[in-house]
N, C-alpha and C positions, 0 to 999 in steps of 0.2 A: 798681384794687381788689386785684388779685393781689399787688401790691407791698406794700400795707397788710397783707394777710393773712400774707405772708411775714415782715414786720417783727414782727407780733404773735406769730407762731410762734417766732421767734428770741428775743424778749424774754421770753416766758413759759416757754420751755424753760430759759433761763438762770436765771430766777427759781425754777423748780422745783428745780433743782439747788442753789440757794443757800438755800432755805427750811429752814434748820437751826433746830430748836427750836420749830417751829410756823409756820403760814402767815403770821401777823401780823408776823413778823420781816422779811418782804420788802416790807411796805407802803411804807417810804420810797423804796426803789429803784423799785417799781412806779409810785408817783406821779411820781417824777423822770422816768421814761421816758415815761409817757403825757401828762404835763402839760408839763414843761420841754423835754425832748428832741424829742418829736414834735408837741406842741401839739394833741393830739387832743381835749383838754378842759381846763377850768379847774380850779384847785385846789378851788374850791367844788363843782364838778360831781363831782370825785373823792370829796370828803368826803361828798356826798349819796349817791353810789353805795355807799360804804363803810357808811354808816348804814343804807341800805336792805338791803344784804346781811346786816348784823348782825341786823336786825329780822326778816328772813324766816326761815322754818324751813329747815333743811337745813345743808349744810356751813358751817363757819366762814368759809371763803374764797369765799363766793358773789360777792364783789366782782369776782373774776377773770372770771366769766361775764358779769356786768353790764358790765364795762369792754369786753369783746369785743363785746357786743351794741351798746353805745353807739358804738363806733368803726366797726364793720363789719357790723352787723345779725346775722342768723342765722349766717352763715359765720364772722364774728368770734367769736361766742359759742362755736361748736363748736371753732374753732382754739385760742382761749385756754384753754378748759377741758381739752382733750386735751393741749396743750403744758404746762400747769401741773401736772396731776395724773398724767400718764403717766410721765414720767421719774422723778419722786420716788417713785412707787409701786414701780417696778422697783428703784431703788436701795435702798429700804427693805426689800424682800424679800431682796435679797442681803446687806445689812448685818445684818439679823436672823439670818440663817443663820450668818454669820461671828461675830456677837456670842455666839451660843449655843455655837459651836465653841470659842471662847476664854474661856469663862465662868470658868475657874479661874485665869486669868492675873492677876498682881498689878497690871499696868498698867491693867486694866479699871476698877478703883476710882478711879484717878487721872483717867482720862478722864471718868468719871461726875461726879466732883467739879468738874471744870472746865466741864462742859457747863451746869450750872445758872446760874452767874453770867453766862455769855455769853448764854444765852437771856433772862435777865432784862433785860440791857442792850439786846438787840435789840427786845424787846417795848416797853421804855420809849422807845426811839427812835421806834418806830411810833406810840405814844401821843402823843409830842411833835409829830410831824409832823401828825397828824390835828388836834390841838389848834391848832397854828399856823395851819392853813388854814381852821379853822372859827370861831375866836374873834376877833371884831372889835370887841368893846366890853368895858368893865369888867364889865358885868352878865353877859354870856356867859361871861367868865372866872370870875366868882364861881359861876355855875351849874355850869360844868365842874369847878371845884375841889370843889364840894359833892357832885356826882355821883361823882367819883373817890373822895372820902373815904367816902361812903356805900357805894359798891361794894366798898371795901377793908375796912371795919371792921364791916359788917353782913352779914346773910344775905339782904338784899333781892334778889329776882330782877332781873337786868339788864333784862328787858323792862318791868318797872314803872318803872325809871329812864328808859328810852327813852320810855315813855308820858308820863311827867311832862315830859320835854323837849319832846315833841310838843305837849303842852298849852300850854307856855310859848310855843312858836313860833306856835301858832294864835291865842293871845291877843295876839300882837304884842309881847310883852315881850322886850327884848334887841335 
């Protein structure tokens, strides 16, 4: 058990430092580590935990805590949560202080201009990964595409879209 907790601490500390542009940018690597590298769960299990984390109130990355709980119970939940949120919080405080200190520098605008497309790409990679492990039929693909489109072009709250997806699942469609 201690070896598993140590592995979780290492993985989620690394992910904490890599989570640039928001937590969802690390989902592909998180899934690769817990599914492919360590075999702690299936891709479908990971997708289910991600969906549960998104539906639950609280932080956007509730999936981190759920993965820790799934892998190693209460201890795993505590380790993954601290390892993921601790280092990135410390780095953020330091970076914000430096960012404010150099607010008049010309390179700051160039950095900001480069961050946006990089973040969009990382979030798109995360969406692709979750879609790949969740969509196993043409109907689920169509539902996923419709939800992505509705979420992008309307102001429908994401929880309504999750609710609609839950109804489709309960009815056995897809």
